[in-house]
C-alpha positions in Angstrom: 10.6 144.4 -65.3 11.6 141.7 -67.8 13.9 142.3 -70.8 12.7 143.0 -74.5 14.2 139.4 -75.2 12.4 137.7 -72.3 8.8 139.8 -73.4 9.8 138.4 -76.6 9.9 134.9 -75.7 7.2 134.6 -73.7 4.4 136.6 -76.0 4.3 133.3 -78.5 2.6 130.3 -78.5 4.6 128.3 -75.9 1.9 126.0 -76.0 2.1 124.5 -78.9 5.1 121.8 -77.9 4.2 119.8 -80.9 2.4 120.9 -84.3 -0.4 118.6 -86.1 -0.7 119.8 -89.2 -3.9 118.5 -89.5 -5.3 121.4 -86.8 -6.2 124.5 -88.6 -5.5 126.0 -85.3 -1.6 125.3 -85.0 -1.4 126.2 -89.0 -2.8 129.9 -88.5 -0.6 129.9 -85.3 2.3 129.3 -87.3 1.5 131.2 -89.7 1.2 134.0 -87.6 4.5 133.5 -85.7 6.3 133.6 -89.0 5.0 136.9 -89.4 5.9 138.3 -86.4 9.4 136.8 -87.6 9.8 138.9 -90.0 8.6 142.0 -88.0 11.2 141.3 -85.6 13.8 140.5 -88.4 13.3 144.5 -89.2 13.8 145.6 -85.8 16.6 144.0 -85.2 18.2 145.2 -88.5 17.1 148.8 -86.9 18.8 148.1 -84.1 21.6 146.4 -85.0 21.2 143.0 -83.3 22.7 140.3 -84.5 24.1 137.0 -83.5 23.1 136.1 -79.9 21.6 139.2 -79.1 19.0 138.9 -82.1 15.5 138.5 -81.0 13.5 137.1 -84.2 15.0 133.6 -84.8 13.2 132.1 -81.7 9.8 132.9 -83.7 10.5 130.5 -86.6 13.1 127.9 -84.9 10.3 127.1 -82.3 8.8 125.6 -85.2 11.9 124.0 -86.6 12.2 126.5 -89.8 15.2 128.2 -90.7 15.6 131.7 -92.3 16.7 130.7 -96.2 16.2 134.4 -97.4 15.1 137.7 -95.9 13.3 139.6 -98.6 14.7 143.0 -98.8 13.3 146.6 -100.0 15.5 148.2 -103.0 14.2 151.5 -101.6 15.1 152.1 -97.9 17.0 148.5 -97.7 14.7 147.4 -95.0 13.2 143.8 -94.3 9.9 143.3 -95.5 9.3 139.8 -95.7 11.4 136.5 -95.3 11.4 132.9 -97.0 11.5 130.4 -94.9 12.7 126.6 -94.8 10.8 123.6 -93.0 13.3 121.5 -91.2 12.0 119.1 -88.7 13.9 116.8 -86.7 15.1 113.5 -88.5 13.4 111.5 -85.4 10.2 113.1 -86.0 7.4 110.3 -87.3 4.1 112.6 -87.5 1.4 111.1 -90.0 0.5 114.6 -90.6 3.6 116.3 -91.9 2.2 115.6 -95.4 0.6 118.9 -95.0 3.3 120.9 -94.1 5.0 123.4 -96.0 8.2 122.7 -97.2 9.0 126.7 -97.7 6.8 129.6 -96.3 7.0 133.2 -97.7 5.7 135.4 -95.0 5.1 139.6 -95.5 5.1 142.1 -92.6 3.1 145.0 -91.9 3.8 148.5 -91.2 5.9 149.6 -88.7 5.4 152.6 -86.8 8.7 153.3 -85.7 12.5 153.2 -87.6 13.4 154.4 -91.1 10.8 152.3 -92.5 8.2 154.1 -91.3 8.0 156.4 -94.7 7.7 153.7 -97.0 5.5 151.5 -95.4 3.0 154.3 -95.4 4.0 155.1 -99.1 2.9 151.4 -99.7 -0.1 152.2 -97.3 -1.5 154.6 -99.9 -0.3 152.5 -102.9 -3.2 150.0 -101.4 -5.9 153.1 -101.2 -5.1 153.9 -104.5 -5.1 150.3 -106.1 -1.1 150.6 -106.9 0.8 148.1 -105.2 1.3 146.1 -108.2 2.8 149.2 -109.5 5.8 148.7 -107.0 9.4 147.9 -106.8 8.5 145.7 -103.2 5.5 144.1 -104.9 8.2 143.2 -107.8 10.8 141.3 -105.7 8.0 139.4 -103.7 6.3 137.9 -106.6 9.7 137.3 -108.0 10.4 135.2 -105.1 7.1 133.4 -105.2 7.5 132.4 -108.8 10.9 131.1 -108.2 10.5 129.0 -105.2 7.2 127.8 -107.3 9.3 126.9 -110.1 12.2 125.4 -107.7 9.4 122.9 -105.4 5.6 122.9 -107.0 3.1 125.2 -105.5 2.0 122.5 -102.9 5.3 123.2 -101.1 5.0 126.6 -100.6 2.4 128.8 -98.6 2.3 132.2 -98.2 1.7 134.7 -95.3 1.1 138.1 -94.4 -0.3 140.9 -91.9 -1.9 144.2 -92.6 0.0 145.9 -95.6 2.0 142.2 -95.8 -1.2 140.6 -96.1 -2.1 143.1 -98.9 1.3 141.9 -100.7 0.5 138.0 -99.8 -2.9 138.7 -101.4 -1.8 140.5 -104.3 0.9 137.9 -105.3 -1.9 135.1 -104.7 -3.9 136.5 -106.7 -1.2 137.0 -109.3 -0.5 133.1 -109.4 -4.0 132.1 -109.1 -4.8 133.7 -112.5 -2.0 131.4 -114.3 -3.5 128.5 -112.3 -0.9 128.3 -109.3 -3.1 128.2 -105.9 -0.6 128.6 -102.9 -2.4 127.9 -99.6 -2.3 131.4 -97.8 -3.2 132.7 -94.3 -4.2 136.3 -94.7 -4.2 137.9 -91.6 -5.9 141.7 -91.3 -6.1 142.2 -94.7 -7.1 145.9 -95.5 -10.6 146.0 -97.1 -10.6 149.8 -98.9 -14.4 150.7 -98.9 -16.7 152.6 -96.0 -16.5 150.7 -93.1 -20.2 149.8 -93.6 -20.0 146.4 -91.5 -19.8 149.0 -88.2 -23.6 150.2 -88.8 -25.3 148.8 -86.3 -28.8 148.9 -87.7 -29.6 145.7 -89.5 -32.0 146.9 -92.1 -29.8 150.1 -92.9 -26.6 148.1 -93.3 -28.3 145.8 -95.7 -30.2 148.4 -97.5 -27.1 150.3 -98.0 -25.6 146.9 -99.2 -28.3 146.5 -101.8 -28.1 149.8 -102.9 -24.6 149.8 -103.2 -24.4 146.1 -105.6 -27.2 147.2 -107.6 -25.5 150.7 -108.8 -22.2 149.0 -109.4 -23.6 146.5 -111.5 -25.3 149.1 -113.1 -21.8 150.9 -113.7 -20.1 147.4 -114.7 -22.6 146.7 -117.5 -22.1 150.4 -119.0 -18.5 150.2 -118.8 -18.3 146.7 -120.6 -20.9 148.0 -123.2 -18.4 151.1 -123.8 -15.4 149.0 -123.9 -17.4 146.3 -126.4 -16.5 143.6 -123.3 -19.0 140.6 -123.3 -21.0 140.5 -120.1 -20.5 136.9 -120.2 -16.5 137.3 -119.3 -16.4 136.5 -115.5 -12.7 137.3 -114.4 -13.3 135.9 -111.4 -13.7 132.6 -112.8 -10.2 132.2 -112.6 -9.2 132.9 -109.5 -12.2 131.0 -107.5 -10.7 127.9 -107.2 -8.1 129.7 -105.2 -9.4 129.6 -101.7 -7.4 131.9 -99.1 -7.7 131.8 -95.5 -8.4 135.3 -94.3 -8.3 135.9 -90.9 -10.5 139.0 -89.5 -11.7 141.0 -86.4 -14.6 142.3 -86.6 -13.5 145.6 -83.9 -11.0 145.9 -86.7 -12.7 149.0 -89.4 -9.8 147.8 -91.8 -10.5 144.0 -92.5 -13.9 143.4 -90.9 -15.5 144.7 -94.2 -15.2 141.2 -95.6 -17.6 139.3 -93.0 -20.4 142.1 -94.8 -18.6 141.9 -98.0 -18.9 137.6 -98.2 -22.1 137.6 -96.4 -23.9 140.1 -98.4 -23.1 138.0 -101.4 -24.5 135.3 -99.6 -27.8 137.2 -98.9 -28.1 138.3 -102.5 -27.9 134.7 -103.6 -30.9 133.8 -101.3 -33.1 136.4 -102.6 -32.7 135.7 -106.4 -30.5 138.5 -106.5 -27.3 136.7 -107.6 -26.5 137.6 -111.3 -26.0 141.3 -110.0 -24.0 140.8 -107.2 -21.8 138.2 -109.5 -21.0 141.9 -111.3 -21.2 144.2 -108.3 -18.6 141.9 -106.2 -16.0 142.6 -109.0 -16.0 146.0 -108.9 -16.5 149.1 -106.5 -18.1 152.0 -107.8 -15.1 154.2 -107.2 -13.2 152.7 -109.0 -15.5 152.2 -111.9 -15.8 156.4 -111.8 -12.2 156.5 -111.8 -11.9 154.4 -114.8 -14.6 156.0 -116.8 -13.3 159.4 -116.8 -9.7 158.0 -117.7 -8.5 158.8 -114.4 -7.8 155.5 -112.5 -5.8 152.8 -112.6 -7.9 150.5 -114.3 -6.9 147.1 -113.0 -8.9 145.1 -110.7 -9.5 146.3 -107.2 -7.0 144.3 -104.6 -8.8 143.5 -101.9 -11.9 142.0 -104.0 -11.6 138.2 -104.0 -14.2 135.0 -105.0 -13.6 132.8 -102.6 -12.1 132.1 -99.3 -12.3 130.4 -95.8 -13.1 133.2 -93.4 -12.3 133.1 -90.0 -13.4 135.7 -87.2 -11.9 136.2 -84.3 -14.9 137.5 -82.0 -13.0 137.7 -78.8 -13.5 140.6 -77.0 -10.7 143.3 -77.9 -9.7 146.1 -75.6 -9.1 148.8 -78.4 -8.3 148.7 -82.0 -4.3 148.0 -81.3 -5.7 144.2 -79.9 -8.0 143.9 -82.9 -5.6 144.4 -85.8 -2.7 143.2 -84.0 -0.5 139.9 -85.4 -0.6 138.3 -81.6 -4.0 137.5 -81.4 -3.9 134.7 -84.0 -1.7 132.7 -81.6 -3.8 132.8 -78.6 -5.3 129.3 -77.2 -8.5 131.2 -75.9 -9.7 132.3 -78.7 -13.5 132.5 -79.9 -13.4 132.0 -83.4 -16.2 131.4 -85.9 -15.0 129.9 -89.6 -17.0 130.0 -93.0 -16.2 128.7 -96.5 -17.2 131.1 -99.1 -17.2 129.6 -102.0 -17.7 131.7 -105.9 -19.9 130.1 -108.3 
């Protein structure tokens, strides 16, 4: 049986012997590998693997990145993110290097083993309750992003994350976008907090449920704005619409597959002349509006709702949920992908 080191070394995108930074698949594979590096960094920490025994470095060194700084949670001292610096060889002459990042800030998802489990699950619950922005982990993440952008500029920095880490990258990306800083972002299996309507097989029923949900949500939005004396012409999505993160989802992953229906439904509502209804509905959730109406909820906007995205769906048959949700799928060379660009207007 192969050693753990051999298993990890052989599981990455070894088919990429050189990187074409103009190639979307190459950029996706590199970003996913750097996120995997954060997972292994934390596992190395938990299992006290250091120096030549550490398993994490190949995940970034293979692509000529260096670990600039790990991001450490101040609650449990776990490594939840990392800042990588791109250091290509001096002899490398590549016309597409201008598309490469100078720094990548990557965030891992939930680990189910080790002493970080309870803290990770706590953060997962914060996502469901729309309270991730109130956590110290987010404060560490957004400060790291702000500092790096202030140091080198927004065009030099990428964001990447998987699952819980994807939610963290999305929140930092949205926060920066509100200040007109639009970072290239790679969000793998981002959680969508909603009933899994996309998994309904009956297309008419699915479409009917989405239309009903949009009408109810739009009505509640109008009522809430009237109560709060806000103008109906105010569109908080407008400030975010220029940010177009890359979302990577799997239809068999119920935690993120709803993004497929979310964006497609918005397109269909525009086609049938109901775009004004959907523009109100797409910014809110029924649950969030009801909780705000009764003064019991967090009144911040839902984390998972975004105006624009380049959505990539991996329609390769997944054996189970673990495979459909895993970060490992995104560097495979044999993927069947469907890509669509959705721009909010």
